[in-house]
Jmol script that loads the backbone (N, CA, C; Angstrom):
load data "model"
ATOM      1  N   MET A   1    -161.388 -76.831 -64.927  1.00  0.00           N
ATOM      2  CA  MET A   1    -161.852 -78.116 -65.386  1.00  0.00           C
ATOM      3  C   MET A   1    -163.190 -78.415 -64.715  1.00  0.00           C
ATOM      4  N   ALA A   2    -164.125 -78.880 -65.491  1.00  0.00           N
ATOM      5  CA  ALA A   2    -165.452 -79.186 -64.972  1.00  0.00           C
ATOM      6  C   ALA A   2    -165.411 -80.469 -64.154  1.00  0.00           C
ATOM      7  N   ASN A   3    -166.454 -80.683 -63.396  1.00  0.00           N
ATOM      8  CA  ASN A   3    -166.557 -81.881 -62.583  1.00  0.00           C
ATOM      9  C   ASN A   3    -167.141 -83.025 -63.407  1.00  0.00           C
ATOM     10  N   VAL A   4    -166.452 -83.413 -64.434  1.00  0.00           N
ATOM     11  CA  VAL A   4    -166.860 -84.523 -65.285  1.00  0.00           C
ATOM     12  C   VAL A   4    -165.972 -85.707 -64.937  1.00  0.00           C
ATOM     13  N   PRO A   5    -166.541 -86.802 -64.422  1.00  0.00           N
ATOM     14  CA  PRO A   5    -165.715 -87.964 -64.062  1.00  0.00           C
ATOM     15  C   PRO A   5    -164.906 -88.458 -65.259  1.00  0.00           C
ATOM     16  N   GLY A   6    -163.612 -88.594 -65.091  1.00  0.00           N
ATOM     17  CA  GLY A   6    -162.717 -89.025 -66.147  1.00  0.00           C
ATOM     18  C   GLY A   6    -161.956 -87.882 -66.788  1.00  0.00           C
ATOM     19  N   ALA A   7    -162.432 -86.643 -66.615  1.00  0.00           N
ATOM     20  CA  ALA A   7    -161.795 -85.480 -67.238  1.00  0.00           C
ATOM     21  C   ALA A   7    -160.417 -85.201 -66.660  1.00  0.00           C
ATOM     22  N   GLU A   8    -160.124 -85.714 -65.485  1.00  0.00           N
ATOM     23  CA  GLU A   8    -158.818 -85.467 -64.872  1.00  0.00           C
ATOM     24  C   GLU A   8    -157.690 -86.114 -65.681  1.00  0.00           C
ATOM     25  N   LYS A   9    -158.006 -87.068 -66.535  1.00  0.00           N
ATOM     26  CA  LYS A   9    -156.992 -87.721 -67.360  1.00  0.00           C
ATOM     27  C   LYS A   9    -156.655 -86.922 -68.615  1.00  0.00           C
ATOM     28  N   LYS A  10    -157.482 -85.953 -68.962  1.00  0.00           N
ATOM     29  CA  LYS A  10    -157.322 -85.222 -70.219  1.00  0.00           C
ATOM     30  C   LYS A  10    -155.973 -84.512 -70.313  1.00  0.00           C
ATOM     31  N   VAL A  11    -155.637 -83.695 -69.341  1.00  0.00           N
ATOM     32  CA  VAL A  11    -154.398 -82.920 -69.383  1.00  0.00           C
ATOM     33  C   VAL A  11    -153.184 -83.848 -69.299  1.00  0.00           C
ATOM     34  N   THR A  12    -153.223 -84.822 -68.422  1.00  0.00           N
ATOM     35  CA  THR A  12    -152.104 -85.753 -68.283  1.00  0.00           C
ATOM     36  C   THR A  12    -151.869 -86.517 -69.577  1.00  0.00           C
ATOM     37  N   ALA A  13    -152.940 -87.069 -70.149  1.00  0.00           N
ATOM     38  CA  ALA A  13    -152.812 -87.820 -71.397  1.00  0.00           C
ATOM     39  C   ALA A  13    -152.368 -86.909 -72.537  1.00  0.00           C
ATOM     40  N   GLY A  14    -152.896 -85.705 -72.584  1.00  0.00           N
ATOM     41  CA  GLY A  14    -152.520 -84.768 -73.642  1.00  0.00           C
ATOM     42  C   GLY A  14    -151.058 -84.388 -73.607  1.00  0.00           C
ATOM     43  N   ILE A  15    -150.567 -84.038 -72.440  1.00  0.00           N
ATOM     44  CA  ILE A  15    -149.164 -83.647 -72.299  1.00  0.00           C
ATOM     45  C   ILE A  15    -148.238 -84.838 -72.559  1.00  0.00           C
ATOM     46  N   CYS A  16    -148.609 -86.004 -72.057  1.00  0.00           N
ATOM     47  CA  CYS A  16    -147.794 -87.196 -72.309  1.00  0.00           C
ATOM     48  C   CYS A  16    -147.819 -87.569 -73.790  1.00  0.00           C
ATOM     49  N   GLY A  17    -148.952 -87.365 -74.446  1.00  0.00           N
ATOM     50  CA  GLY A  17    -149.024 -87.618 -75.882  1.00  0.00           C
ATOM     51  C   GLY A  17    -148.065 -86.734 -76.651  1.00  0.00           C
ATOM     52  N   ILE A  18    -147.996 -85.463 -76.271  1.00  0.00           N
ATOM     53  CA  ILE A  18    -147.120 -84.516 -76.952  1.00  0.00           C
ATOM     54  C   ILE A  18    -145.643 -84.801 -76.644  1.00  0.00           C
ATOM     55  N   LEU A  19    -145.326 -85.037 -75.388  1.00  0.00           N
ATOM     56  CA  LEU A  19    -143.929 -85.194 -74.988  1.00  0.00           C
ATOM     57  C   LEU A  19    -143.391 -86.616 -75.117  1.00  0.00           C
ATOM     58  N   LEU A  20    -144.236 -87.611 -74.847  1.00  0.00           N
ATOM     59  CA  LEU A  20    -143.793 -89.008 -74.818  1.00  0.00           C
ATOM     60  C   LEU A  20    -144.610 -89.891 -75.757  1.00  0.00           C
ATOM     61  N   GLY A  21    -145.165 -89.297 -76.787  1.00  0.00           N
ATOM     62  CA  GLY A  21    -146.082 -90.003 -77.674  1.00  0.00           C
ATOM     63  C   GLY A  21    -145.516 -91.258 -78.305  1.00  0.00           C
ATOM     64  N   GLY A  22    -144.255 -91.242 -78.619  1.00  0.00           N
ATOM     65  CA  GLY A  22    -143.637 -92.406 -79.233  1.00  0.00           C
ATOM     66  C   GLY A  22    -143.625 -93.633 -78.348  1.00  0.00           C
ATOM     67  N   PHE A  23    -143.711 -93.426 -77.063  1.00  0.00           N
ATOM     68  CA  PHE A  23    -143.728 -94.543 -76.116  1.00  0.00           C
ATOM     69  C   PHE A  23    -145.142 -94.988 -75.761  1.00  0.00           C
ATOM     70  N   GLY A  24    -146.152 -94.310 -76.292  1.00  0.00           N
ATOM     71  CA  GLY A  24    -147.539 -94.696 -76.059  1.00  0.00           C
ATOM     72  C   GLY A  24    -148.032 -94.443 -74.646  1.00  0.00           C
ATOM     73  N   VAL A  25    -147.341 -93.609 -73.892  1.00  0.00           N
ATOM     74  CA  VAL A  25    -147.696 -93.368 -72.493  1.00  0.00           C
ATOM     75  C   VAL A  25    -149.139 -92.875 -72.372  1.00  0.00           C
ATOM     76  N   HIS A  26    -149.554 -91.994 -73.268  1.00  0.00           N
ATOM     77  CA  HIS A  26    -150.918 -91.460 -73.212  1.00  0.00           C
ATOM     78  C   HIS A  26    -151.963 -92.555 -73.407  1.00  0.00           C
ATOM     79  N   LYS A  27    -151.635 -93.579 -74.192  1.00  0.00           N
ATOM     80  CA  LYS A  27    -152.553 -94.708 -74.391  1.00  0.00           C
ATOM     81  C   LYS A  27    -152.705 -95.504 -73.097  1.00  0.00           C
ATOM     82  N   PHE A  28    -151.589 -95.746 -72.422  1.00  0.00           N
ATOM     83  CA  PHE A  28    -151.630 -96.503 -71.173  1.00  0.00           C
ATOM     84  C   PHE A  28    -152.383 -95.728 -70.088  1.00  0.00           C
ATOM     85  N   ILE A  29    -152.244 -94.398 -70.067  1.00  0.00           N
ATOM     86  CA  ILE A  29    -152.965 -93.575 -69.095  1.00  0.00           C
ATOM     87  C   ILE A  29    -154.472 -93.740 -69.270  1.00  0.00           C
ATOM     88  N   LEU A  30    -154.913 -93.851 -70.518  1.00  0.00           N
ATOM     89  CA  LEU A  30    -156.344 -93.994 -70.806  1.00  0.00           C
ATOM     90  C   LEU A  30    -156.819 -95.446 -70.727  1.00  0.00           C
ATOM     91  N   GLY A  31    -155.900 -96.375 -70.474  1.00  0.00           N
ATOM     92  CA  GLY A  31    -156.271 -97.773 -70.321  1.00  0.00           C
ATOM     93  C   GLY A  31    -156.287 -98.552 -71.623  1.00  0.00           C
ATOM     94  N   TYR A  32    -155.651 -98.037 -72.654  1.00  0.00           N
ATOM     95  CA  TYR A  32    -155.601 -98.704 -73.949  1.00  0.00           C
ATOM     96  C   TYR A  32    -154.271 -99.437 -74.101  1.00  0.00           C
ATOM     97  N   THR A  33    -154.148-100.586 -73.476  1.00  0.00           N
ATOM     98  CA  THR A  33    -152.894-101.332 -73.475  1.00  0.00           C
ATOM     99  C   THR A  33    -152.505-101.793 -74.871  1.00  0.00           C
ATOM    100  N   LYS A  34    -153.440-102.380 -75.601  1.00  0.00           N
ATOM    101  CA  LYS A  34    -153.149-102.880 -76.948  1.00  0.00           C
ATOM    102  C   LYS A  34    -152.669-101.743 -77.859  1.00  0.00           C
ATOM    103  N   GLU A  35    -153.367-100.614 -77.810  1.00  0.00           N
ATOM    104  CA  GLU A  35    -152.985 -99.471 -78.638  1.00  0.00           C
ATOM    105  C   GLU A  35    -151.628 -98.902 -78.219  1.00  0.00           C
ATOM    106  N   GLY A  36    -151.342 -98.934 -76.916  1.00  0.00           N
ATOM    107  CA  GLY A  36    -150.049 -98.461 -76.422  1.00  0.00           C
ATOM    108  C   GLY A  36    -148.903 -99.305 -76.943  1.00  0.00           C
ATOM    109  N   ILE A  37    -149.093-100.611 -76.959  1.00  0.00           N
ATOM    110  CA  ILE A  37    -148.064-101.513 -77.478  1.00  0.00           C
ATOM    111  C   ILE A  37    -147.872-101.299 -78.979  1.00  0.00           C
ATOM    112  N   ILE A  38    -148.974-101.117 -79.704  1.00  0.00           N
ATOM    113  CA  ILE A  38    -148.882-100.838 -81.142  1.00  0.00           C
ATOM    114  C   ILE A  38    -148.117 -99.534 -81.375  1.00  0.00           C
ATOM    115  N   GLN A  39    -148.379 -98.534 -80.549  1.00  0.00           N
ATOM    116  CA  GLN A  39    -147.699 -97.238 -80.688  1.00  0.00           C
ATOM    117  C   GLN A  39    -146.191 -97.391 -80.466  1.00  0.00           C
ATOM    118  N   ILE A  40    -145.805 -98.177 -79.492  1.00  0.00           N
ATOM    119  CA  ILE A  40    -144.376 -98.426 -79.250  1.00  0.00           C
ATOM    120  C   ILE A  40    -143.755 -99.119 -80.454  1.00  0.00           C
ATOM    121  N   LEU A  41    -144.436-100.114 -80.985  1.00  0.00           N
ATOM    122  CA  LEU A  41    -143.923-100.835 -82.152  1.00  0.00           C
ATOM    123  C   LEU A  41    -143.808 -99.924 -83.368  1.00  0.00           C
ATOM    124  N   LEU A  42    -144.802 -99.044 -83.565  1.00  0.00           N
ATOM    125  CA  LEU A  42    -144.739 -98.095 -84.677  1.00  0.00           C
ATOM    126  C   LEU A  42    -143.542 -97.155 -84.539  1.00  0.00           C
ATOM    127  N   SER A  43    -143.212 -96.802 -83.314  1.00  0.00           N
ATOM    128  CA  SER A  43    -142.068 -95.916 -83.087  1.00  0.00           C
ATOM    129  C   SER A  43    -140.757 -96.613 -83.410  1.00  0.00           C
ATOM    130  N   PHE A  44    -140.639 -97.866 -82.999  1.00  0.00           N
ATOM    131  CA  PHE A  44    -139.385 -98.576 -83.225  1.00  0.00           C
ATOM    132  C   PHE A  44    -139.247 -99.064 -84.661  1.00  0.00           C
ATOM    133  N   CYS A  45    -140.362 -99.438 -85.288  1.00  0.00           N
ATOM    134  CA  CYS A  45    -140.298 -99.991 -86.651  1.00  0.00           C
ATOM    135  C   CYS A  45    -140.183 -98.916 -87.721  1.00  0.00           C
ATOM    136  N   CYS A  46    -141.028 -97.908 -87.644  1.00  0.00           N
ATOM    137  CA  CYS A  46    -141.033 -96.925 -88.740  1.00  0.00           C
ATOM    138  C   CYS A  46    -141.002 -95.477 -88.270  1.00  0.00           C
ATOM    139  N   GLY A  47    -140.934 -95.250 -86.986  1.00  0.00           N
ATOM    140  CA  GLY A  47    -140.727 -93.902 -86.481  1.00  0.00           C
ATOM    141  C   GLY A  47    -141.929 -92.965 -86.494  1.00  0.00           C
ATOM    142  N   ILE A  48    -143.125 -93.462 -86.775  1.00  0.00           N
ATOM    143  CA  ILE A  48    -144.283 -92.564 -86.830  1.00  0.00           C
ATOM    144  C   ILE A  48    -145.069 -92.497 -85.528  1.00  0.00           C
ATOM    145  N   GLY A  49    -144.689 -93.298 -84.547  1.00  0.00           N
ATOM    146  CA  GLY A  49    -145.404 -93.300 -83.267  1.00  0.00           C
ATOM    147  C   GLY A  49    -145.380 -91.950 -82.578  1.00  0.00           C
ATOM    148  N   GLY A  50    -144.268 -91.248 -82.663  1.00  0.00           N
ATOM    149  CA  GLY A  50    -144.151 -89.929 -82.043  1.00  0.00           C
ATOM    150  C   GLY A  50    -145.049 -88.900 -82.696  1.00  0.00           C
ATOM    151  N   ILE A  51    -145.188 -88.981 -84.015  1.00  0.00           N
ATOM    152  CA  ILE A  51    -146.063 -88.060 -84.737  1.00  0.00           C
ATOM    153  C   ILE A  51    -147.516 -88.307 -84.360  1.00  0.00           C
ATOM    154  N   ILE A  52    -147.885 -89.572 -84.275  1.00  0.00           N
ATOM    155  CA  ILE A  52    -149.252 -89.926 -83.878  1.00  0.00           C
ATOM    156  C   ILE A  52    -149.523 -89.412 -82.471  1.00  0.00           C
ATOM    157  N   GLY A  53    -148.573 -89.607 -81.558  1.00  0.00           N
ATOM    158  CA  GLY A  53    -148.723 -89.131 -80.188  1.00  0.00           C
ATOM    159  C   GLY A  53    -148.878 -87.626 -80.117  1.00  0.00           C
ATOM    160  N   LEU A  54    -148.099 -86.893 -80.898  1.00  0.00           N
ATOM    161  CA  LEU A  54    -148.198 -85.439 -80.942  1.00  0.00           C
ATOM    162  C   LEU A  54    -149.586 -84.998 -81.395  1.00  0.00           C
ATOM    163  N   ILE A  55    -150.069 -85.599 -82.457  1.00  0.00           N
ATOM    164  CA  ILE A  55    -151.400 -85.253 -82.985  1.00  0.00           C
ATOM    165  C   ILE A  55    -152.480 -85.580 -81.956  1.00  0.00           C
ATOM    166  N   GLU A  56    -152.400 -86.770 -81.372  1.00  0.00           N
ATOM    167  CA  GLU A  56    -153.413 -87.154 -80.387  1.00  0.00           C
ATOM    168  C   GLU A  56    -153.364 -86.276 -79.147  1.00  0.00           C
ATOM    169  N   GLY A  57    -152.168 -85.909 -78.691  1.00  0.00           N
ATOM    170  CA  GLY A  57    -152.050 -85.029 -77.536  1.00  0.00           C
ATOM    171  C   GLY A  57    -152.723 -83.694 -77.774  1.00  0.00           C
ATOM    172  N   ILE A  58    -152.523 -83.136 -78.951  1.00  0.00           N
ATOM    173  CA  ILE A  58    -153.173 -81.867 -79.296  1.00  0.00           C
ATOM    174  C   ILE A  58    -154.683 -82.034 -79.358  1.00  0.00           C
ATOM    175  N   ILE A  59    -155.134 -83.131 -79.947  1.00  0.00           N
ATOM    176  CA  ILE A  59    -156.583 -83.388 -80.016  1.00  0.00           C
ATOM    177  C   ILE A  59    -157.174 -83.488 -78.620  1.00  0.00           C
ATOM    178  N   TYR A  60    -156.519 -84.234 -77.730  1.00  0.00           N
ATOM    179  CA  TYR A  60    -157.021 -84.380 -76.356  1.00  0.00           C
ATOM    180  C   TYR A  60    -157.167 -83.024 -75.684  1.00  0.00           C
ATOM    181  N   LEU A  61    -156.142 -82.188 -75.804  1.00  0.00           N
ATOM    182  CA  LEU A  61    -156.136 -80.917 -75.097  1.00  0.00           C
ATOM    183  C   LEU A  61    -157.120 -79.896 -75.670  1.00  0.00           C
ATOM    184  N   THR A  62    -157.489 -80.038 -76.928  1.00  0.00           N
ATOM    185  CA  THR A  62    -158.411 -79.073 -77.527  1.00  0.00           C
ATOM    186  C   THR A  62    -159.873 -79.464 -77.378  1.00  0.00           C
ATOM    187  N   LYS A  63    -160.151 -80.668 -76.950  1.00  0.00           N
ATOM    188  CA  LYS A  63    -161.542 -81.096 -76.728  1.00  0.00           C
ATOM    189  C   LYS A  63    -162.047 -80.555 -75.390  1.00  0.00           C
ATOM    190  N   SER A  64    -163.349 -80.340 -75.316  1.00  0.00           N
ATOM    191  CA  SER A  64    -163.950 -79.978 -74.025  1.00  0.00           C
ATOM    192  C   SER A  64    -163.879 -81.201 -73.112  1.00  0.00           C
ATOM    193  N   ASP A  65    -163.997 -80.982 -71.820  1.00  0.00           N
ATOM    194  CA  ASP A  65    -163.961 -82.098 -70.867  1.00  0.00           C
ATOM    195  C   ASP A  65    -165.051 -83.124 -71.191  1.00  0.00           C
ATOM    196  N   GLU A  66    -166.250 -82.643 -71.465  1.00  0.00           N
ATOM    197  CA  GLU A  66    -167.368 -83.536 -71.749  1.00  0.00           C
ATOM    198  C   GLU A  66    -167.121 -84.349 -73.012  1.00  0.00           C
ATOM    199  N   ASP A  67    -166.614 -83.699 -74.058  1.00  0.00           N
ATOM    200  CA  ASP A  67    -166.347 -84.383 -75.321  1.00  0.00           C
ATOM    201  C   ASP A  67    -165.215 -85.394 -75.156  1.00  0.00           C
ATOM    202  N   PHE A  68    -164.171 -85.021 -74.400  1.00  0.00           N
ATOM    203  CA  PHE A  68    -163.060 -85.939 -74.153  1.00  0.00           C
ATOM    204  C   PHE A  68    -163.550 -87.198 -73.442  1.00  0.00           C
ATOM    205  N   VAL A  69    -164.313 -87.006 -72.362  1.00  0.00           N
ATOM    206  CA  VAL A  69    -164.807 -88.152 -71.594  1.00  0.00           C
ATOM    207  C   VAL A  69    -165.726 -89.014 -72.454  1.00  0.00           C
ATOM    208  N   ASN A  70    -166.612 -88.384 -73.205  1.00  0.00           N
ATOM    209  CA  ASN A  70    -167.544 -89.136 -74.049  1.00  0.00           C
ATOM    210  C   ASN A  70    -166.795 -89.941 -75.109  1.00  0.00           C
ATOM    211  N   THR A  71    -165.784 -89.351 -75.707  1.00  0.00           N
ATOM    212  CA  THR A  71    -165.058 -90.007 -76.792  1.00  0.00           C
ATOM    213  C   THR A  71    -164.090 -91.076 -76.300  1.00  0.00           C
ATOM    214  N   TYR A  72    -163.252 -90.745 -75.315  1.00  0.00           N
ATOM    215  CA  TYR A  72    -162.142 -91.623 -74.955  1.00  0.00           C
ATOM    216  C   TYR A  72    -162.353 -92.451 -73.689  1.00  0.00           C
ATOM    217  N   ILE A  73    -163.206 -92.011 -72.797  1.00  0.00           N
ATOM    218  CA  ILE A  73    -163.450 -92.774 -71.571  1.00  0.00           C
ATOM    219  C   ILE A  73    -164.705 -93.650 -71.736  1.00  0.00           C
ATOM    220  N   THR A  74    -165.803 -93.029 -72.145  1.00  0.00           N
ATOM    221  CA  THR A  74    -167.072 -93.755 -72.263  1.00  0.00           C
ATOM    222  C   THR A  74    -167.099 -94.665 -73.490  1.00  0.00           C
ATOM    223  N   ASN A  75    -166.789 -94.104 -74.671  1.00  0.00           N
ATOM    224  CA  ASN A  75    -166.903 -94.864 -75.919  1.00  0.00           C
ATOM    225  C   ASN A  75    -165.624 -95.587 -76.325  1.00  0.00           C
ATOM    226  N   LYS A  76    -164.553 -95.392 -75.586  1.00  0.00           N
ATOM    227  CA  LYS A  76    -163.285 -96.108 -75.780  1.00  0.00           C
ATOM    228  C   LYS A  76    -162.745 -96.025 -77.199  1.00  0.00           C
ATOM    229  N   LYS A  77    -162.704 -94.827 -77.763  1.00  0.00           N
ATOM    230  CA  LYS A  77    -162.123 -94.626 -79.096  1.00  0.00           C
ATOM    231  C   LYS A  77    -160.613 -94.668 -78.956  1.00  0.00           C
ATOM    232  N   GLY A  78    -159.974 -95.689 -79.492  1.00  0.00           N
ATOM    233  CA  GLY A  78    -158.554 -95.921 -79.278  1.00  0.00           C
ATOM    234  C   GLY A  78    -157.608 -95.070 -80.098  1.00  0.00           C
ATOM    235  N   TRP A  79    -158.041 -94.607 -81.257  1.00  0.00           N
ATOM    236  CA  TRP A  79    -157.152 -93.845 -82.135  1.00  0.00           C
ATOM    237  C   TRP A  79    -157.803 -92.564 -82.560  1.00  0.00           C
ATOM    238  N   PHE A  80    -157.038 -91.503 -82.515  1.00  0.00           N
ATOM    239  CA  PHE A  80    -157.458 -90.154 -82.912  1.00  0.00           C
ATOM    240  C   PHE A  80    -158.835 -89.889 -82.375  1.00  0.00           C
TER     241      PHE A  80
END
end "model"
wireframe off; spacefill off
backbone 0.3
color backbone group
């Protein structure tokens, strides 16, 4: 992993997205409280929160450290 500030959250958020995506844990790790609550509600209401978490976890893990930090830490992109 490169020395990019914020990149240390990439693996944690990615794995939590894949394993615990329905609970929005990966959103809370990145500081997206509102999106995390929406993800929990989507899981309980219609069951798609886990699928969204799985997709986002894979996206996080496949991005370079620089791209991850630029997209999710610096620019605060809350979804996908």
